[in-house]
C-alpha positions in Angstrom: 18.5 15.3 15.6 15.4 13.8 14.8 13.9 10.5 16.0 11.0 9.5 13.5 9.6 5.6 14.2 6.2 4.6 13.4 4.2 1.1 13.7 6.8 -0.5 15.5 6.6 -2.8 18.4 8.8 -1.8 21.3 10.7 -4.7 22.9 12.4 -3.7 26.3 15.9 -4.0 24.8 14.9 -1.9 21.8 13.3 1.0 24.1 16.5 1.3 26.2 18.5 1.8 22.9 16.3 4.5 21.8 16.4 6.2 25.3 19.8 6.8 24.5 19.4 8.3 21.5 16.2 10.5 22.9 18.7 12.5 25.1 20.0 14.7 22.2 17.0 14.8 19.8 15.0 17.9 19.1 12.1 16.1 17.6 10.7 12.8 19.0 8.2 10.9 16.7 6.7 7.5 18.1 3.2 7.0 16.5 1.5 3.8 16.6 4.6 2.0 18.7 2.3 0.4 21.4 3.6 2.5 24.1 1.9 2.3 27.6 2.0 4.6 30.7 5.3 2.9 31.8 6.9 4.4 28.9 5.9 7.7 29.8 8.2 7.6 32.9 11.1 7.4 30.6 9.7 10.1 28.5 9.0 12.4 31.4 12.8 12.0 32.3 13.6 12.7 28.8 11.8 15.9 28.9 13.1 17.3 31.9 17.1 16.4 30.9 17.0 17.2 27.4 16.4 21.0 27.0 16.8 20.9 23.0 13.5 18.7 22.8 10.9 21.0 21.2 8.4 18.5 19.2 7.0 15.0 20.9 4.7 13.1 19.1 2.9 10.0 20.7 -0.2 9.6 18.5 -2.1 6.1 18.8 -0.5 5.0 21.8 -2.4 3.4 24.8 -0.9 6.1 27.0 -4.0 6.7 29.2 -4.5 9.3 32.2 -1.6 7.8 34.0 0.8 8.1 31.3 -0.4 11.8 30.7 0.2 12.4 34.2 3.6 11.3 34.1 4.5 13.0 31.0 3.1 16.2 32.6 5.8 16.1 35.4 8.6 16.3 32.8 6.6 19.4 30.9 6.3 21.1 34.4 10.0 21.2 34.9 11.7 24.6 34.3 14.2 23.0 32.2 11.5 21.9 29.8 11.4 23.9 26.1 8.6 21.6 24.6 6.9 23.4 21.9 4.5 21.0 20.2 2.8 18.0 22.0 0.7 15.5 20.0 -1.5 13.1 21.9 -4.2 12.0 19.5 -5.9 8.7 20.0 -3.9 8.0 23.2 -7.0 6.8 25.1 -7.2 10.0 27.5 -10.5 10.8 29.3 -11.6 14.4 31.2 -9.2 13.3 33.8 -6.2 14.2 31.6 -7.2 17.8 30.9 -6.7 19.1 34.8 -3.0 18.0 34.5 -2.7 19.3 31.0 -4.4 22.6 32.0 -1.5 22.8 34.8 1.1 22.4 31.7 -0.9 25.1 29.6 -0.7 27.5 32.8 2.9 27.2 33.5 4.9 26.4 30.3 5.0 29.5 28.1 7.1 27.6 25.5 4.4 25.2 24.5 2.5 26.6 21.3 0.7 23.5 19.7 -1.5 21.1 21.5 -3.1 18.2 19.6 -5.4 15.8 21.7 -7.8 15.0 19.1 -9.6 11.5 18.9 -9.7 11.5 22.7 -12.9 11.2 24.9 -12.1 14.6 26.7 -15.8 15.4 26.6 -17.0 19.0 26.9 -16.4 19.1 30.8 -12.8 17.9 30.0 -12.2 20.8 27.5 -13.8 23.4 29.9 -10.9 22.7 32.1 -8.0 23.2 29.1 -9.7 26.3 28.4 -9.0 27.6 32.0 -5.4 26.7 31.2 -5.5 28.8 27.9 -6.8 31.6 29.6 -3.7 31.8 31.9 -1.3 34.7 31.2 1.5 32.5 30.9 -0.3 30.6 28.1 0.9 31.2 24.9 -0.9 28.5 22.8 -0.9 29.2 19.2 -2.5 25.7 17.8 -5.4 23.7 19.1 -6.6 20.7 17.9 -9.9 19.2 19.5 -11.5 16.8 16.7 -13.3 13.8 17.7 -13.5 14.7 21.3 -17.2 14.2 22.0 -17.8 18.1 22.3 -21.4 19.6 22.2 -22.8 22.8 22.1 -21.9 23.7 25.8 -18.1 24.1 24.8 -18.5 27.4 22.6 -19.1 29.9 25.7 -15.4 28.7 27.4 -13.9 28.6 23.9 -15.2 32.1 23.3 -13.8 33.0 26.5 -10.4 31.5 25.6 -10.1 33.1 22.3 -11.1 36.6 23.7 -8.1 36.4 26.2 -5.7 34.6 23.9 -4.5 36.9 20.8 -1.8 34.2 20.1 -4.3 31.4 19.1 -4.1 31.1 15.3 -5.4 27.7 14.5 -8.6 26.0 15.9 -9.8 22.6 14.5 -13.0 21.2 16.3 -14.1 18.7 13.2 -16.1 15.7 14.3 -18.1 17.3 17.1 -21.8 17.7 17.4 -21.9 21.3 17.8 -24.8 22.0 15.3 -25.9 25.6 14.0 -26.7 27.6 17.1 -23.3 26.8 18.7 -21.3 27.4 15.5 -23.0 30.8 15.3 -22.2 31.5 18.6 -18.6 30.6 17.9 -18.4 32.8 15.0 -19.6 35.7 16.7 -16.8 35.1 19.2 -14.4 35.1 16.5 -15.4 38.1 15.2 -15.2 40.0 18.4 -12.2 38.4 19.8 -8.7 39.8 19.3 -7.3 36.7 18.0 -5.9 36.4 14.4 -7.3 33.3 13.2 -5.7 31.5 10.5 -7.2 28.2 10.3 -10.7 27.2 11.5 -11.7 23.5 10.7 -15.5 22.7 11.3 -16.0 19.5 9.2 -18.9 17.2 10.3 -20.1 19.6 13.0 -24.0 19.4 11.9 -23.7 22.6 9.8 -26.5 23.4 7.6 -27.0 27.0 5.6 -28.3 28.4 8.8 -24.6 29.0 10.0 -23.3 30.2 6.7 -23.8 33.8 6.9 -22.2 33.8 10.6 -19.2 32.0 8.9 -19.2 34.5 6.2 -19.0 37.3 8.8 -15.6 35.7 10.1 -14.3 35.5 6.6 -15.0 39.2 6.1 -13.8 40.6 9.1 -10.5 38.2 9.7 -8.1 38.7 7.0 -6.1 36.5 9.0 -8.1 33.5 8.1 -6.3 31.4 5.3 -7.4 28.1 6.0 -11.2 27.1 6.2 -12.8 23.5 6.0 -16.7 23.0 6.3 -16.4 19.8 4.6 -19.1 16.8 5.4 -21.7 19.6 6.3 -24.9 19.8 4.6 -24.7 23.5 3.7 -26.1 23.3 0.2 -26.1 25.5 -2.7 -27.9 28.2 -0.5 -25.2 27.9 2.1 -22.2 28.0 -0.2 -23.9 31.2 -2.1 -23.7 32.9 1.8 -20.1 31.7 2.5 -19.1 33.4 -0.8 -20.4 36.7 0.5 -17.4 36.7 2.8 -15.1 34.9 0.7 -15.4 37.5 -2.1 -15.0 40.3 0.3 -11.9 42.1 -0.3 -10.7 41.7 3.5 -10.9 37.8 3.0 -7.5 36.4 2.3 -8.6 32.7 2.0 -5.8 30.3 0.7 -7.2 27.1 1.3 -11.0 26.1 1.0 -12.5 22.6 1.7 -16.0 21.9 0.9 -16.0 18.4 0.3 -19.5 16.5 0.6 -21.5 19.6 1.1 -24.4 18.8 -0.9 -23.5 21.0 -3.5 -24.6 21.0 -7.0 -24.1 22.7 -10.5 -25.8 25.6 -9.3 -23.3 26.5 -7.1 -20.6 26.6 -9.7 -21.5 30.0 -10.7 -20.3 31.4 -7.2 -17.4 29.1 -6.9 -16.2 29.9 -10.7 -16.6 33.8 -9.6 -14.5 32.9 -6.5 -11.8 31.0 -8.4 -11.3 33.7 -11.3 -11.2 37.0 -8.8 -9.9 35.6 -5.7 -6.3 35.5 -6.4 -5.1 34.3 -2.8 -7.1 31.2 -3.1 -4.5 28.5 -3.9 -6.5 25.0 -2.9 -10.0 24.2 -3.4 -11.6 20.8 -2.5 -14.9 19.9 -3.7 -14.9 16.1 -3.6 -18.1 14.2 -3.4 -20.5 17.0 -4.8 -22.9 16.5 -7.7 -21.3 19.1 -9.8 -21.6 17.1 -13.1 -20.1 18.1 -16.3 -22.3 21.6 -16.5 -20.6 22.5 -13.2 -17.1 21.3 -14.6 -17.3 23.4 -17.6 -18.1 26.5 -15.5 -14.9 25.9 -13.4 -12.8 25.3 -16.1 -14.1 28.7 -17.7 -12.8 30.3 -14.3 -9.5 28.9 -14.6 -8.8 30.2 -17.9 -9.0 33.6 -16.1 -5.7 35.1 -15.8 -6.7 36.4 -12.5 -6.8 32.8 -11.3 -4.2 31.7 -9.0 -5.5 28.1 -8.2 -2.8 25.6 -7.7 -5.0 22.6 -6.4 -8.4 21.6 -7.5 -9.8 18.4 -6.0 -13.0 17.4 -8.3 -13.0 13.5 -7.1 -16.4 11.9 -7.3 -18.3 14.8 -8.6 -20.4 12.9 -11.4 -18.0 13.9 -14.4 -17.8 12.1 -17.7 -16.0 12.3 -20.7 -18.1 15.3 -21.9 -16.1 17.7 -19.6 -12.7 17.0 -20.6 -12.4 19.2 -23.7 -13.1 22.1 -21.2 -10.7 20.6 -18.5 -7.9 20.1 -21.3 -8.6 23.8 -22.5 -8.2 25.0 -18.9 -4.9 22.9 -18.4 -3.6 24.5 -22.0 -4.3 28.0 -20.6 -3.5 27.9 -16.8 0.3 27.9 -15.8 -0.6 28.0 -11.9 -2.3 24.7 -11.6 -0.1 21.9 -9.7 -2.4 19.2 -8.5 -5.5 17.9 -10.2 -7.7 15.3 -8.6 -10.2 13.8 -10.6 -10.7 10.4 -9.5 -13.7 8.2 -9.3 -15.5 9.8 -12.4 -16.5 8.1 -15.4 -14.1 9.8 -17.8 -13.1 6.6 -19.8 -10.2 6.4 -22.3 -11.6 9.0 -24.7 -11.7 11.8 -21.7 -8.2 11.0 -20.7 -6.9 11.2 -24.3 -8.5 14.8 -24.3 -7.0 15.5 -20.9 -3.4 14.7 -22.3 -3.8 17.3 -25.2 -3.9 20.0 -22.4 -1.3 18.2 -20.2 1.0 18.3 -23.1 0.7 22.0 -23.8 3.7 23.9 -23.0 1.6 26.1 -20.6 0.8 23.2 -18.2 2.7 22.7 -15.2 0.8 19.9 -13.6 2.9 18.1 -11.0 0.4 15.6 -9.1 -2.6 13.8 -11.3 -4.9 11.5 -9.7 -7.2 9.5 -12.2 -8.0 6.4 -9.8 -11.4 4.6 -10.5 -11.9 6.4 -14.0 -13.1 3.6 -16.1 -9.6 3.7 -17.8 -8.0 0.8 -19.6 -4.8 -0.2 -21.7 -6.0 2.0 -24.6 -5.2 5.1 -23.0 -1.9 4.4 -21.6 0.1 5.2 -24.7 -0.9 8.7 -24.8 -0.5 8.7 -20.8 3.1 7.1 -21.2 3.6 10.1 -23.5 3.0 12.8 -21.0 4.9 11.0 -18.4 8.0 11.1 -20.8 7.6 14.7 -22.0 6.3 16.3 -19.0 9.2 16.6 -16.6 7.2 18.6 -14.0 4.9 15.7 -13.5 6.3 13.9 -10.4 3.0 11.9 -9.1 0.7 10.0 -10.8 -2.2 7.9 -9.7 -4.1 5.2 -11.9 -5.6 3.0 -9.2 -8.7 0.8 -9.7 -8.7 0.8 -13.2 -8.4 -2.6 -15.4 -5.3 -1.5 -17.3 -4.0 -4.8 -17.2 -0.5 -6.1 -18.5 -0.5 -4.2 -21.6 -1.3 -1.0 -20.0 1.1 -1.4 -17.2 4.0 -2.3 -19.3 3.5 1.2 -21.4 3.6 3.1 -18.0 6.7 1.1 -17.2 8.5 2.1 -20.5 7.7 5.6 -19.7 9.2 5.3 -16.4 12.5 3.9 -17.8 12.7 7.1 -20.1 15.3 9.5 -18.9 13.0 12.3 -19.6 10.4 10.9 -17.1 10.5 12.6 -13.7 7.7 10.7 -12.1 8.5 9.9 -8.6 5.5 8.3 -7.2 3.3 5.9 -9.2 -0.2 4.8 -7.4 -1.5 1.5 -8.9 -3.8 0.2 -6.1 -5.8 -3.0 -7.1 -4.5 -3.5 -10.5 -4.2 -6.9 -11.8 -1.0 -7.8 -13.6 1.0 -11.1 -14.3 3.8 -12.2 -12.3 6.0 -11.1 -15.3 5.0 -7.7 -15.0 5.4 -7.8 -11.3 9.0 -8.6 -11.7 9.4 -5.6 -14.3 8.0 -3.5 -11.7 10.3 -4.5 -9.1 13.6 -4.3 -11.7 12.2 -0.6 -12.5 12.2 0.2 -8.9 15.8 -1.4 -8.1 17.2 0.4 -11.3 15.5 4.1 -10.6 15.6 4.1 -6.5 14.0 7.6 -6.7 10.8 6.0 -8.1 8.5 4.9 -5.5 5.8 2.2 -7.1 2.8 1.8 -4.5 0.5 -1.1 -5.1 
């Protein structure tokens, strides 16, 4: 049984009612439910008496250090079988880390710990690392985003990595590490016996100086499949260094996030080579980089390569215009693998989308999710978009937000949704003005096709 409740104020009667249900739940998720330390007393009892409970998610609640202390009493019981614990943004400080260290040292069932968005600080996480180094600890995933960590955390982290071959996922995003610390971390990862699969270092103060060290991790750890270095100023030079590791035969990267990395069209030569030759690469995010039409055209050439197996391409806010849409359309008509295309916040215009639709309508195209929010679209392109919606049964998600489609455009989209051949299940229409009559049509459409979700 699973209990999944979000954003609900818990009255005493409602809480009492839920406690009965929790006694037999395998998963309990209570994010944003205004819980406090007093609720943790009850949850501790549930952890102790419900051996089937394997996942507890309590994000965005004011539990505080006192609440975690109560929880850990249950977690330390021999009857506890909890595997996944989520305590993101729960108003915790370094004081909670000693209690959590005890759990890590004594509870081998715990494989995931998510404590991001808490002011644990470097001192607190050093204590957590002591728990991770305990032979009884079998932790596989550690999430420490927004924990106010500094460069001093790397030495104890490296020691933990060296002693814990089970640790596969490490997220340190949004901490002030800097190049020196990231280089040190990468050297530790290369030397450690761990088989890291996920490494997230977004907004960590990284520049091109760290990229050769990250590249070494990529070329030495064939286990690494998910790398995110978004929101770091690595630039074209840094990307070139990263690609040395990404293109290495040992590298088996599947997901690569490079959003807001100060990349320009000059990086697209390396990126194109990566997309066309790295058959493991399934997802790449280049959001908020100044690639421009010339860069996008190079990426499209790579998508046409038979070796490319890319499934998701995110190029939102990349300085694109109508001029690149013919190249994108050509790529769509030749690439059978691409499923998700995010092109929002680019000035594609109606003419650009008309060109895109030519590729979308091609039998080879298998796009499932298409995002065109804030692309300067009007009602003029909606008839063609409606044809795509009614024709391509693979298309299940469409975002047209922040475009002045007006009543005329929305009515054409609604007409497509009514078509029995249309398989769109999620239509996103944020910040579009339409009349009350059209609003009634949208609501009626949702009633007649409950499988369709219209988000506005």
